[in-house]
C-alpha positions as CSV (number, residue, x, y, z in Angstrom):
1,L,110.2,103.0,59.0
2,R,107.0,103.6,60.9
3,G,106.4,101.9,64.3
4,S,103.3,99.9,65.0
5,K,100.8,101.0,67.7
6,S,100.0,97.4,68.6
7,F,101.9,95.1,71.0
8,T,101.6,91.7,72.6
9,A,100.5,91.5,76.2
10,A,100.3,88.5,78.4
11,L,96.8,88.0,79.8
12,P,95.6,85.1,81.9
13,G,92.8,82.9,80.5
14,E,93.6,83.4,76.8
15,A,93.3,80.4,74.4
16,E,96.5,81.1,72.5
17,R,99.9,80.1,73.9
18,N,103.3,81.4,73.0
19,G,105.2,78.2,73.5
20,H,106.3,79.1,77.1
21,G,103.1,78.4,78.8
22,L,102.1,82.0,79.0
23,A,98.9,83.3,77.4
24,Y,99.2,86.4,75.2
25,K,96.9,88.7,73.2
26,S,97.7,91.3,70.6
27,V,96.0,94.6,71.4
28,S,96.4,98.2,70.2
29,V,97.4,101.1,72.4
30,G,93.9,102.6,72.4
31,H,92.2,99.4,73.6
32,L,94.1,98.6,76.8
33,E,92.0,96.8,79.4
34,V,92.6,98.8,82.6
35,A,90.1,98.9,85.5
36,P,89.0,102.4,86.2
37,L,90.2,103.8,89.6
38,S,87.4,104.3,92.0
39,P,87.6,107.5,94.1
40,S,86.8,105.6,97.2
41,R,89.9,103.4,96.8
42,L,92.3,106.4,96.4
43,S,92.4,107.0,100.1
44,L,91.2,104.7,102.9
45,G,91.5,107.5,105.5
46,R,88.6,109.8,106.3
47,A,88.9,113.4,105.2
48,S,88.8,116.0,107.8
49,S,85.5,117.7,108.5
50,T,86.8,121.1,107.5
51,A,87.7,119.7,104.0
52,T,84.3,118.2,103.4
53,S,82.2,121.0,104.9
54,T,80.6,123.4,102.5
55,V,80.2,126.1,105.1
56,P,83.4,128.1,106.0
57,P,84.4,127.9,109.6
58,E,83.8,131.6,110.4
59,Q,80.1,131.4,109.2
60,S,77.6,129.6,111.4
61,R,74.8,127.7,109.9
62,P,71.6,129.9,109.6
63,R,68.6,129.1,111.7
64,D,65.6,127.5,109.9
65,Y,63.0,128.0,112.7
66,L,61.5,124.6,112.1
67,V,60.3,124.2,115.8
68,L,58.6,127.6,115.6
69,A,57.0,126.7,112.3
70,I,55.7,123.4,113.7
71,F,54.4,125.2,116.8
72,S,52.6,127.7,114.6
73,C,50.8,124.8,112.9
74,F,48.7,124.4,116.0
75,C,47.1,127.8,115.4
76,P,43.9,128.1,113.4
77,V,45.5,130.1,110.6
78,W,46.3,127.2,108.3
79,P,47.3,128.7,105.0
80,I,49.9,131.0,106.7
81,N,51.4,128.4,109.0
82,I,51.6,125.7,106.3
83,V,53.6,128.2,104.1
84,A,55.8,129.0,107.1
85,L,56.5,125.3,107.5
86,V,57.4,125.0,103.8
87,F,59.7,128.0,104.0
88,S,61.4,126.5,107.1
89,I,62.0,123.2,105.3
90,M,63.3,125.0,102.2
91,S,65.7,127.0,104.5
92,R,67.0,123.8,106.0
93,N,67.6,122.2,102.5
94,S,69.3,125.4,101.3
95,G,71.6,125.4,104.3
96,Q,72.5,121.7,103.7
97,Q,73.3,122.4,100.1
98,G,75.6,125.3,101.0
99,D,73.4,128.2,100.0
100,I,73.9,130.3,103.1
101,D,72.3,133.5,101.8
102,G,69.2,131.6,100.5
103,A,68.9,129.7,103.8
104,R,69.0,133.0,105.8
105,R,66.4,134.6,103.5
106,L,64.1,131.6,103.7
107,G,64.6,131.3,107.4
108,R,63.6,134.9,108.0
109,M,60.5,134.4,105.9
110,A,59.6,131.3,107.9
111,R,60.1,133.1,111.2
112,L,58.0,136.1,110.0
113,L,55.1,133.8,108.8
114,S,55.3,131.7,112.0
115,I,55.0,134.8,114.2
116,V,52.2,136.2,112.1
117,S,50.4,132.8,112.4
118,I,50.8,132.6,116.1
119,V,49.7,136.2,116.7
120,L,46.6,135.8,114.4
121,G,45.8,132.4,115.9
122,T,46.0,133.8,119.4
123,I,43.7,136.7,118.5
124,I,41.2,134.3,116.9
125,I,41.3,132.0,119.9
126,V,40.8,134.9,122.4
127,L,37.9,136.4,120.3
128,Y,36.3,133.0,120.1
129,I,36.5,132.4,123.8
130,S,35.4,135.9,124.8
131,L,32.4,135.7,122.4
132,S,31.5,132.2,123.7
133,I,31.6,133.4,127.3
134,K,29.7,136.6,126.6
135,G,27.0,134.7,124.7
136,N,26.5,132.3,127.7
137,I,26.1,134.9,130.3
138,S,22.6,136.2,130.7
139,F,21.5,139.0,133.0
């Protein structure tokens, strides 16, 4: 004899009654109505910060040089300092996603472009001021 893969289960709110005041429904094994377990309900406790961190404890988070890039935006070399700011933001995003090598590489590029922007901006400002003063002095 072969066994059946269906059975009778008591479910609240069904229209059929089995004579004892309990509701029942015949279902097959593959169609059981079970609520899926939510991952947030598995544990009410908070996980430790070392378990949730993507950066190993021995590695520090790489610098993104965002303050330096923002400071370089005040220099009159706009294409270079805007690119430095973009690289700095990309470095921060890579660090947050756990790509430490990419964050270091992008941070170094942001630092280099920020320094080049500040140096070129300082040269442009000094040349402009010196030429303005020299043009106003008459002998």
